N, C-alpha and C positions, 0 to 999 in steps of 0.2 A: 431427558436428562438437557439441564439449561446449558448446553452446550455456546460456545461464542458464535458459531454457524446461523443456531437457532436465535442468539439475540439479533444477528444481523438479518435474519429473514424478518425476523417481527417487528423490528424498528424498519425496514423494508415496507412492510406491510400500513403501518403507522403513518409512514412517512417521514419519521422523523432521521435528522442528519448522525455522521458519525463526524468524531477527530480523530487521528491519527501522528503521532510523530514518527519518523524514521529513523534511527540514528545511525549510524556506521561506526564500528567498530574503531575505523582505521583513524578515524576522527576524533575517539573519546577515549584518548590514552589517558587526558589526565579526572584522577579522579574528581577532585575538586569541582570541576566545573562539569562533570556527568552528573554528581549530584545536585550541583544549582539547577539544569535543567530540568532533571527529574522535579525536583519539587517545582517547578515553575510550569512542568505539567500538571502535577497534583492541585497548585493552586488553579491554575483555569482549566481541572476537570477535564481531560483530558482522557478521553476512550478508552485508547489500545496503545502503544509504544513498540513499533516496530521494531528490527535488530536484524543488520544485513547489510550485504553492500555486493557490487557486481566483482570485485578485488580485496579481499581483505591479505595485506600483507605482515599483520604482524598477531600474537598469540593473542588478544585482547577478549576474542569473540563470546566467551565463556565468564570469562571476569565481569563482561560489562552487563551481562545478563543473570549474572549473581549477585550486581551491585544494584540494580533496577529491582530484581525481586527483593533485595533487601532493607529495602528505601521507598518503596512505593505498595499498593496493594491494587496497582494501573492492571489489566490483564497484558504478558509478554509476548509476541508472537514473531518468530521467526520469518523471515523474509529473503530464500535465501539466496543465494548467486551459482553456486554450486553443490555438492552434493556432501560436500565434509561441514557446511554450513548448518550442524544440527545438535541440539544440547536438551536432554531431560529436562533440563531446569524451568526452560521457558514452560507458557499454556498452552502453546498450538503454532503450527507452523503453518503459512500458506508454500500448499505442494504447486509452486509454479509452473504452468506448460504455457511456453513462448509460441503461442497460438497464431501471431501474428509475422511469425518467420517460418525458415525450410529449414530449419539447424536441427535435426533428427537427435542430436545428445541434448538439447533442451527440449524438444517436443517429449521425448521418452528416454533417453540415454542414463541422463541427470539422477533421473526417477528410477532407475532399475538398482541405480547403485544404492542411493537412500531408504531403497523398500526394505531389506531386513533392518537396519539399522531401526529404522520408524516404526516399522513391527512390533520392535522389542520395547520399546518406547511408552509411555503414557501422554505425551505429546498428542493433542487433538488436529486430526489432518485436515484441512479444507484445501479440496483440490481448488485448484482457480487458474482460468483462462487471462493470460499474461496478455499484452499486447501492447507493443511500444508503436508513438506515434512520432510522426518527425517533428521536431523542435524547432527545428534551424541549423543544426549543427551537430557533429557526430558526437554521441556522450558515451560513455562507459558502456552499460548495458548494451548495444548499439554495438562495439568495438569489441568486448568481451564475447558475444554469443554469436559473432560474426554475420549477420542478418540485418537484413534493410528493413527501417521503420517504414509504417503504412501512411501513405501520404495523409498529408494535414488536411487536402483538399477533396478529398475522397469518402466522405460520410457513410455512403453506400458498400465500400469495399468494409468498413469498419465495422458496421452493421451486422453486414455476412457473417464476418469471421468471430463477432459473439456470439451470435443466432448458432454455428456450428460448433462453438465452443458448449454453448450450454446443450446443445442437443448428444454431445458425445458425454456429458452427465458430469461436466464441468461444475463446479455449486455456486461460483462468483466470478467476475470478470473485473481486471484491471488493466485501465486507462493508464499509460504512463508515458509523459514526455520524456521519461528519463532523467538521473542526477545532473543537476547545473545547467538543466533546462535552456535556452534563451527567450523560447516561449513555450506559455502552454497551453494546452488541448482547446482547440477551436469549440468554442458552444456548439456550434453543428456537429458536432464530429460526434460530444456527451450526451445533446439529443437524440441524436438518431440512433445513438446504441441504445441509452433508458429508455427508447418507445420499442427498442427491438428486443428486450430479455425482460426476461421475471426474476433472475436471480440478482444480489446486491450487486452493485455497479460502485467502484473502488476508483477514485482521480488522482493522479499525484504529478510531482514533475513542473517545471516554470511557476509554481503559483508563490510567489514571492512579493506579491501587493494584493491587499483585500477587494480590489475591484473584480480580478483576477478570480479571487477564491468566490465569490459573490456569481459571477458567470456559469463554474459550473456548480455549484449548489442551485441554480434556475432550471440550470440545463438537465438537471435530472442524477447528478450526482449524489449516491447516497452514505459514501464517507471519503473524507477529502485529507489525504494521506501531502505533510509536508515536513521537512527535513531540511536541505543546504540553506534555506533562505534564513533560518532561525542561527545562524551562525551571520549575517548582516545585520540582523533585525529581530530582535528576540520581542519586541511591540508586536509585531506582526500576529504571534502566538495570541495574546490578547485580546486583538480584533479580530481573529478567527472564532477563540470561544466564544467570545459575546455572540458574534452572527449567529452562530449553531447554535445556540443556549436559547436564543432570540426567536428561532423559528420554531424549534421543537415548544418552546413557552406558549408560542402563538398558536402552536394545535393542540393543547391542553387546555388552553381557554376556549375552543371554536369545538 
C-alpha cells in the first residue's frame, strides 16, 4: 500500500527532498487568507500540509482541515500538540513522542488518551520521535511541554537521542527549533543526526531564509517544514520550492 510513510521512505532512499507547510489553526481564522495560502502551496508544489499547534485557543482545528481538503489534493497531516487535536478527515497524523524531554505526558501520556480515538479512525499513524533543539529563546513547544530543549552545541546528544528513538521503533525523527524560533537548528546537529539514523529526518523551526534552508538540506534533512516565516515573507515558499525541485530534478538527470 502506498502510504505516506512508505513515500517518505522511498524518497529518502532516492535522496529526494520534500517540502511541508505547517499551518496553525489559531492563525488561520480568515477563510480567504487560508484559501490563498493553500493555493500558493498548490502553485509551488508543496508535498504536505501539516496542521496543528502547541496551543489552539479556538475551535478552528476541524474547520481548517475541511478547508484544506476541499481546496487541494495535497496530503493533510496532523501535527498534534495534544490528544484532542485529532480529525478523521485528515490523511495522516504524526504520533509525536517528545524524546528530547523527560515529561512522561508527552512521551506516552497523551498517546494513551488518543489511542482509542486513533484506533477507530482511518488516519494513517506515523510514529515519530520529536526532538526540540535550543533556538536561543523559550518557544511555545518547550513552554507547553515543560521540557528543556536539547543543547544546540551538543550534536552527539542529539544523535544518541535520535538513535534511541529509532531503536524503540519510531518510524521518523523530527528536529524542531520550535515555532517562532530565533535561530535555525545548527547544521552540525542535523548532519550528525542524519548520519546516525536510517528513518526519514524532518527539520523545522527558524527556517526564515533560503540560506538557512540550504544548510539544512545540505546537512541531510529529508523534509523541510516552514510555517511562521510565511507570515512575513511569502516569497520564501517560492524560493524553497524552487531549490527542492532543483535538487530532485538533478537526481533524475543523474
